[in-house]
Every structure is written in C-alpha cells, then in structure tokens.
C-alpha positions as CSV (number, residue, x, y, z in Angstrom):
1,M,-1.4,-11.4,15.1
2,A,1.0,-14.0,16.3
3,F,3.5,-15.0,13.6
4,F,5.9,-17.9,14.1
5,W,8.5,-15.3,13.2
6,D,7.2,-12.1,14.8
7,D,10.5,-10.2,14.5
8,D,11.0,-10.9,10.8
9,P,7.9,-11.7,8.8
10,L,9.9,-12.3,5.7
11,A,12.1,-15.1,7.3
12,G,12.0,-18.4,5.5
13,L,10.3,-17.3,2.3
14,P,11.8,-18.9,-0.8
15,E,13.7,-17.1,-3.4
16,I,11.7,-15.7,-6.3
17,A,12.4,-17.4,-9.6
18,P,12.7,-15.2,-12.8
19,H,9.6,-15.0,-15.0
20,P,9.6,-14.4,-18.7
21,G,8.0,-11.3,-20.1
22,R,8.3,-8.4,-22.4
23,S,11.4,-7.1,-23.9
24,G,13.3,-4.4,-22.1
25,S,12.9,-1.9,-24.9
26,Q,9.1,-2.1,-24.7
27,S,9.1,-1.4,-21.0
28,S,11.6,1.5,-21.3
29,A,9.3,3.1,-23.9
30,A,6.3,2.7,-21.6
31,L,8.1,4.5,-18.8
32,S,9.7,7.3,-20.8
33,S,7.0,8.1,-23.4
34,P,4.9,11.3,-23.1
35,P,1.2,11.0,-21.9
36,P,-1.0,9.6,-24.6
37,S,-3.4,11.8,-26.5
38,P,-7.2,11.6,-25.7
39,I,-7.7,9.4,-28.9
40,M,-4.8,7.1,-28.0
41,Q,-6.2,6.9,-24.4
42,Q,-9.6,6.0,-25.6
43,N,-8.2,3.3,-27.9
44,A,-6.2,1.9,-25.0
45,V,-9.4,1.8,-22.8
46,E,-11.3,-0.1,-25.5
47,A,-8.4,-2.5,-26.2
48,V,-7.9,-3.3,-22.5
49,G,-11.6,-3.7,-22.1
50,N,-11.7,-6.2,-24.9
51,V,-8.7,-8.1,-23.5
52,L,-10.3,-8.5,-20.1
53,S,-13.7,-9.3,-21.4
54,E,-12.3,-12.1,-23.5
55,Y,-10.0,-13.5,-20.9
56,Q,-10.6,-17.2,-20.3
57,P,-10.1,-18.1,-16.6
58,I,-7.3,-20.7,-16.1
59,H,-9.2,-22.2,-13.2
60,A,-12.5,-21.8,-11.4
61,S,-11.3,-19.3,-8.8
62,D,-9.3,-17.3,-11.3
63,D,-10.0,-13.6,-10.7
64,T,-7.4,-12.2,-13.0
65,A,-9.8,-10.1,-15.1
66,K,-11.5,-8.7,-11.9
67,V,-8.1,-7.7,-10.3
68,L,-6.7,-6.2,-13.5
69,R,-9.9,-4.3,-14.1
70,A,-9.7,-2.8,-10.6
71,F,-6.2,-1.6,-11.2
72,V,-7.2,-0.1,-14.6
73,D,-10.2,1.6,-13.1
74,H,-8.3,3.2,-10.3
75,L,-4.8,4.0,-11.6
76,S,-4.2,7.3,-13.4
77,G,-1.7,9.1,-15.6
78,Q,1.5,7.4,-16.7
79,G,1.0,4.5,-14.3
80,L,-2.3,3.6,-16.0
81,S,-0.8,3.9,-19.4
82,T,2.0,1.6,-18.4
83,L,-0.5,-1.1,-17.1
84,Q,-2.7,-0.7,-20.2
85,S,0.3,-1.3,-22.4
86,E,1.3,-4.4,-20.5
87,I,-2.2,-5.9,-20.6
88,C,-2.3,-5.4,-24.4
89,D,1.2,-6.9,-24.8
90,F,0.2,-10.0,-22.8
91,A,-3.3,-10.3,-24.4
92,R,-2.5,-13.5,-26.3
93,N,-1.1,-15.3,-23.3
94,P,-3.5,-15.9,-20.4
95,H,-0.7,-17.2,-18.3
96,Q,1.2,-13.9,-18.6
97,L,-2.0,-12.0,-17.7
98,R,-2.4,-14.2,-14.7
99,Q,1.2,-13.6,-13.7
100,L,0.7,-9.9,-14.1
101,R,-2.3,-10.2,-11.7
102,N,-0.2,-12.1,-9.2
103,F,2.6,-9.5,-9.4
104,L,0.3,-6.6,-8.7
105,V,-1.3,-8.4,-5.8
106,D,1.9,-9.7,-4.3
107,A,4.1,-6.7,-4.9
108,I,1.6,-3.9,-4.1
109,L,-1.7,-5.1,-2.4
110,K,-0.3,-7.6,0.0
111,P,2.6,-5.5,1.3
112,M,0.4,-2.4,1.7
113,A,-2.4,-4.2,3.4
114,A,-0.1,-6.3,5.6
115,A,2.8,-4.0,6.2
116,G,2.2,-3.8,9.9
117,G,4.8,-6.5,10.5
118,R,3.2,-9.0,8.1
119,Q,5.1,-8.9,4.9
120,P,4.2,-11.6,2.3
121,L,6.3,-13.0,-0.6
122,V,6.4,-11.1,-3.9
123,T,5.6,-12.7,-7.2
124,P,8.1,-11.7,-10.0
125,S,6.9,-9.3,-12.6
126,P,6.3,-10.6,-16.2
127,N,8.3,-7.6,-17.3
128,Q,11.9,-8.6,-18.0
129,L,13.3,-5.1,-17.5
130,A,11.9,-5.1,-13.9
131,A,14.4,-7.7,-12.9
132,F,17.3,-5.4,-13.7
133,E,15.7,-2.3,-12.3
134,I,14.8,-4.1,-9.1
135,E,18.4,-5.1,-8.5
136,L,19.7,-1.6,-8.6
137,P,18.5,-0.2,-5.3
138,M,19.1,-3.3,-3.2
139,T,22.7,-2.7,-2.2
140,P,23.0,1.0,-1.3
141,I,19.7,1.5,0.4
142,E,19.2,1.2,4.1
143,G,15.8,1.3,5.8
144,S,14.6,4.1,8.0
145,S,15.1,3.6,11.7
146,R,12.2,3.6,14.2
147,T,14.5,5.8,16.4
148,G,13.4,8.7,14.2
149,Q,9.7,8.2,14.9
150,K,9.5,10.2,18.1
151,P,10.9,13.4,16.6
152,L,8.6,12.8,13.6
153,K,5.6,12.7,15.8
154,E,6.7,15.9,17.5
155,E,7.2,17.6,14.1
156,C,3.8,16.5,12.8
157,L,2.1,17.6,16.0
158,C,3.5,21.1,15.7
159,R,2.6,21.2,12.0
160,D,-0.9,19.9,12.6
161,G,-1.7,22.3,15.4
162,N,-1.3,19.6,18.1
163,R,-4.5,17.9,17.0
164,C,-6.0,15.1,14.9
165,V,-6.3,16.6,11.4
166,I,-9.7,14.9,10.9
167,S,-11.6,15.4,14.2
168,G,-9.8,18.5,15.3
169,Y,-9.5,17.1,18.8
170,I,-6.4,18.2,20.6
171,D,-3.7,15.7,21.6
172,T,-4.3,14.5,25.1
173,T,-0.8,15.2,26.4
174,V,-0.9,18.8,25.0
175,F,-4.5,19.3,26.2
176,R,-3.6,18.4,29.8
177,S,-0.7,21.0,29.7
178,M,-3.1,23.7,28.7
179,S,-4.8,26.1,31.2
180,S,-8.5,25.7,32.0
181,G,-9.2,28.7,29.8
182,E,-7.4,27.2,26.8
183,R,-9.1,23.9,27.3
184,K,-12.6,25.5,27.3
185,G,-14.5,24.6,24.1
186,N,-12.0,22.0,23.0
187,K,-12.0,18.2,23.1
188,R,-9.1,15.9,23.5
189,T,-8.0,12.5,22.1
190,N,-5.0,10.3,22.1
191,T,-3.1,10.9,18.8
192,Q,-0.5,9.0,16.8
193,C,1.8,9.9,14.0
194,V,0.6,7.8,11.2
195,H,2.7,6.9,8.1
196,I,0.8,7.2,4.8
197,L,3.0,4.7,3.1
198,P,3.6,2.1,5.9
199,F,6.8,2.3,8.0
200,A,7.3,-1.5,7.4
201,L,8.2,-0.8,3.8
202,S,11.4,0.8,5.1
203,K,12.9,-2.4,6.5
204,L,15.6,-3.8,4.2
205,E,17.2,-6.9,5.5
206,E,20.7,-6.9,4.1
207,K,21.5,-10.3,5.5
208,N,18.8,-12.0,3.6
209,A,19.0,-11.5,-0.2
210,T,15.5,-12.8,-0.8
211,Q,13.9,-10.4,1.6
212,A,15.9,-7.5,0.3
213,K,14.8,-8.4,-3.3
214,N,11.2,-8.6,-2.3
215,K,11.3,-5.2,-0.7
216,A,13.1,-3.7,-3.6
217,T,10.4,-5.3,-5.9
218,T,7.7,-3.6,-3.9
219,W,9.3,-0.2,-4.3
220,W,9.9,-0.9,-8.0
221,A,6.2,-1.7,-8.4
222,L,5.1,1.4,-6.6
223,Y,7.3,3.6,-8.7
224,H,6.3,1.8,-11.9
225,Y,2.5,2.2,-11.4
226,F,2.6,5.3,-9.2
227,P,5.4,7.3,-10.8
228,A,4.6,10.4,-8.8
229,L,6.3,8.8,-5.8
230,E,9.7,8.5,-7.5
231,N,12.3,10.9,-6.1
232,K,9.9,11.8,-3.3
233,I,10.1,8.7,-1.0
234,G,11.9,5.4,-0.6
235,P,12.8,2.9,2.0
236,D,15.4,5.3,3.4
237,T,13.0,8.3,3.6
238,I,9.8,6.7,5.1
239,N,10.2,8.9,8.3
240,Q,9.6,12.2,6.7
241,P,6.8,14.7,7.5
242,R,5.4,14.5,4.0
243,N,4.7,10.8,4.6
244,A,3.1,11.3,8.0
245,I,-0.1,12.8,9.5
246,T,-1.5,13.2,13.0
247,L,-4.6,11.1,13.6
248,A,-6.7,10.1,16.6
249,S,-5.4,6.7,17.8
250,A,-8.7,5.1,16.9
251,L,-8.3,6.2,13.3
252,H,-4.7,4.9,12.9
253,E,-5.6,1.3,12.5
254,E,-8.6,2.2,10.3
255,F,-6.3,4.2,8.0
256,G,-3.8,1.3,7.9
257,Q,-6.6,-1.1,6.9
258,F,-7.7,1.3,4.1
259,T,-11.2,1.8,5.5
260,F,-11.0,5.5,4.4
261,G,-8.8,7.8,2.4
262,F,-8.1,11.4,1.6
263,Q,-9.4,12.5,-1.8
264,A,-8.0,15.8,-3.0
265,T,-10.5,18.6,-3.9
266,D,-10.2,21.7,-6.0
267,E,-9.3,23.6,-2.9
268,E,-5.6,23.2,-2.0
269,H,-5.0,21.1,1.2
270,K,-8.7,20.4,1.6
271,Y,-9.6,16.7,1.3
272,R,-12.9,14.8,1.0
273,M,-13.0,11.9,3.4
274,E,-13.6,8.9,1.1
275,I,-15.2,6.0,2.9
276,L,-13.8,2.7,1.6
277,D,-15.4,0.4,4.1
278,E,-18.9,1.5,5.2
279,D,-19.1,-1.4,7.7
280,S,-16.5,0.2,10.0
281,Y,-17.9,2.1,13.0
282,H,-15.2,4.7,12.9
283,T,-15.7,5.6,9.2
284,R,-19.3,6.4,9.9
285,M,-18.2,9.1,12.4
286,L,-15.9,10.8,9.9
287,P,-16.7,14.4,8.8
288,G,-17.2,15.0,5.1
289,F,-14.0,17.0,4.7
290,A,-10.7,17.7,6.4
291,V,-8.3,20.6,5.9
292,V,-4.6,19.8,6.5
293,A,-3.2,22.9,8.2
294,Q,0.4,24.0,8.5
295,K,0.9,25.6,11.8
296,D,4.6,25.2,11.6
297,A,5.9,26.5,8.3
298,A,9.2,24.7,8.7
299,V,7.5,21.3,8.6
300,Q,6.2,20.2,5.2
301,R,2.5,19.2,4.8
302,P,1.5,15.6,4.0
303,D,2.2,15.0,0.4
304,P,-0.9,15.0,-1.9
305,D,0.6,12.3,-4.1
306,M,1.3,10.0,-1.2
307,L,-2.3,10.5,0.1
308,D,-3.5,9.8,-3.4
309,V,-1.6,6.6,-3.7
310,H,-3.0,5.4,-0.4
311,M,-6.5,6.2,-1.5
312,R,-6.2,4.5,-4.9
313,I,-4.7,1.3,-3.3
314,G,-7.5,1.3,-0.8
315,R,-10.0,1.5,-3.7
316,I,-8.3,-1.3,-5.5
317,L,-8.3,-3.5,-2.4
318,Q,-12.0,-3.0,-1.9
319,V,-13.2,-3.3,-5.6
320,S,-11.0,-6.3,-6.4
321,G,-12.0,-8.3,-3.3
322,I,-8.3,-8.8,-2.4
323,G,-8.6,-6.6,0.7
324,F,-11.3,-8.8,2.1
325,A,-9.4,-12.0,1.2
326,I,-6.3,-10.7,2.9
327,F,-8.1,-9.9,6.2
328,Q,-10.0,-13.2,6.1
329,S,-6.6,-15.0,5.7
330,F,-5.2,-13.1,8.7
331,A,-8.3,-14.0,10.7
332,R,-7.9,-17.7,10.0
333,G,-4.2,-17.4,10.9
334,D,-5.0,-15.6,14.1
335,N,-7.1,-18.6,15.2
336,H,-4.0,-20.8,15.2
337,G,-0.7,-20.7,17.0
338,V,1.8,-23.0,18.4
339,D,-0.4,-23.7,21.4
340,T,-3.3,-24.8,19.2
341,L,-1.4,-27.6,17.4
342,A,-3.1,-31.0,17.8
343,P,-0.8,-33.4,19.8
344,D,-1.7,-36.2,17.3
345,G,-0.2,-34.2,14.4
346,S,-3.5,-33.8,12.6
347,T,-3.2,-30.0,12.4
348,D,-3.0,-28.7,8.9
349,V,0.2,-26.7,9.5
350,E,0.7,-26.1,5.8
351,R,-2.7,-24.4,5.6
352,I,-2.0,-22.3,8.7
353,L,1.3,-21.1,7.3
354,G,-0.3,-20.5,4.0
355,D,-2.8,-18.2,5.6
356,K,-0.2,-16.4,7.7
357,M,1.9,-15.9,4.5
358,L,-1.1,-15.0,2.3
359,M,-0.2,-17.7,-0.1
360,H,-3.8,-18.6,-1.0
361,I,-4.6,-15.2,-2.5
C-alpha cells in the first residue's frame, strides 16, 4: 500500500469538531452501573430491536441499522449494556444514531482493520462525556517503541515452545539449530510475533494534536465497549507478551485482516479456531482447535480478553460489511499512486485520497 504519507498515515487529517450528545451523568451511570438483571437485559434487547427496526435511513446507502445491529449482536457484558443504553437514548434522533454508527466505525473498525500503517480519521462520539475522558490520556502517554519487538519475539517463542501455536510447526531458525534426531518427525515454518491488538495503536504523535486525539479516541472507544481491556493494555503497553502470539508468517497477515480468530472453550487455554473469512486459502487449512502452551512460566500467556476482543471485532467487520468495504477501498487506493496521475489533470485526486483515508465508508 503506497500512501502519499507512508511514514505518518495520520498526517494532514483535519481536527475533529465536537459533537452534541448525551449528558455526562447518563454516560457515567452506564459505565459504573452493575450488570443488568436477565429481565432488564431482555427488555433492552427488545427496545434496541425496535429502535433499529424502526430506523428510517437518512439516505439510500445508510447502513446505520445494520452496523449497530452487528455491534449489538457481537458485543457482550457491560460493553453491550453501554451500547444498548446509547441506542435507546438516541432513538428519537436518527442523526445521532447515524453519528453513533460513524463513531463506532471510525474509532474502532477502521483503526483495527487498517492499523498496519493505515490509520484513518476518527469521528467524534455523540457522547459528551467522551470528549473529557478522551483528553485525559493524551498528554502523559507515550507509545510503545518498535525497539522492544525483538525481545518480545524471543520471549513469545520461548513461551510458545519455539513454534506456531496453531500449526505446531517449529520456527525455522530454531529448527535449523536442532540435531537431526531432534528434527525427526517435526516440521518447520517461518514464524512471527503477532500483536493481538495492533502495534500501530501504540503510536501517539505528540507533535500533532489531532493525531494524538484520534488515537486517544480509539483507546477510549475500546475501553468503553470492551471494558475488560482497561488496566490491561494501552498505547504504552502494546509490546507485552499478553498481547502477542507466535504464528506462522503466512498466518500473520490473515490474523491482522481478521480472517480468523481464537474463540475460548470450556477448557482453559484451549481455543476453537473461528473462521471469519471462508474465502481465504489459509483459513481453510486451519485445525479445529489450538492449545496455547506456556513452556516458559516466566512469560505470561496471550490474554483471553484480548483474543476475545480481536475475535468480536472480526465478527463485526464481517457481519456489518464494513470489513469488505475497507479492503475494497484499500484495493482502489492501491491502483493509484503519484506515477498514475494523468498529465492533463483529469485524475480524480479527491476520490483517490478518499479511498486511501477510508472517507467513503
């Protein structure tokens, strides 16, 4: 992917204007209240279902109900209750519901799908309290450094038994250092240390207030709708073993593109491989289950909550259609670069930039 700003995909994005929304007291209650009773939960499900069924599209391509329904169907726990409360609060205002849809797409789906150096603009939340809470982490937090990635790979390789946790194939470098007797009966593959929540989410650009605010907004959204992440991970702790797993190199990109995920089972540390994109060659080759071992007790296992968030976001990307739209937009952008601009000025540069910045989704 050739961006016009390869080293800083947030460069040049405009500042996000504030958006009106709920009162701060309502949001605080949603975040601090205990889990709803089964009856309350059922009432919320019915109420949200009615709101989304009765939603009148603002324009022909308005997919607000579809996107919100995808989030409702695949969030869980307090994050789900929070979103249900917001949808009900905004029920009488289709423009606020649309804004909520935009916020979820821009603050969560786009960054997670595009985090490999392609970070889009974030739409402001219709929640007024968010504006204050987003500002808090911006000043003191610094992003993780890539200099820590080599030691992280070494730690994860030791923990994961020097092999891909899915295929069981031994890391090529380790394999070649083994004796012929040790190699017998084993297979090798090139492996990579794969971040569960993308490394790109660690980069906070202190020199650009807009970019810093966008990144802080994404973290606020992740904590808001996936509260299990709070106090476990942030932009300064991306490079930790709990957020990393050893995979065959061929599976790294697939995992990053959310073509599969790890679904927890009743057996601790055993995961069912959930296929999220059946069109992928590599997902067809995955085993039914994978056990995440801990050969080095000093190195923590991949965190189940982080794997769960990755899987749920993957589901939402697939079901909502946003994942397909994002990768289509990237594909259109890949077909155009500086060398493809028409000399006569007829190239639709605005459209090209829009595709590269995911502005049409």
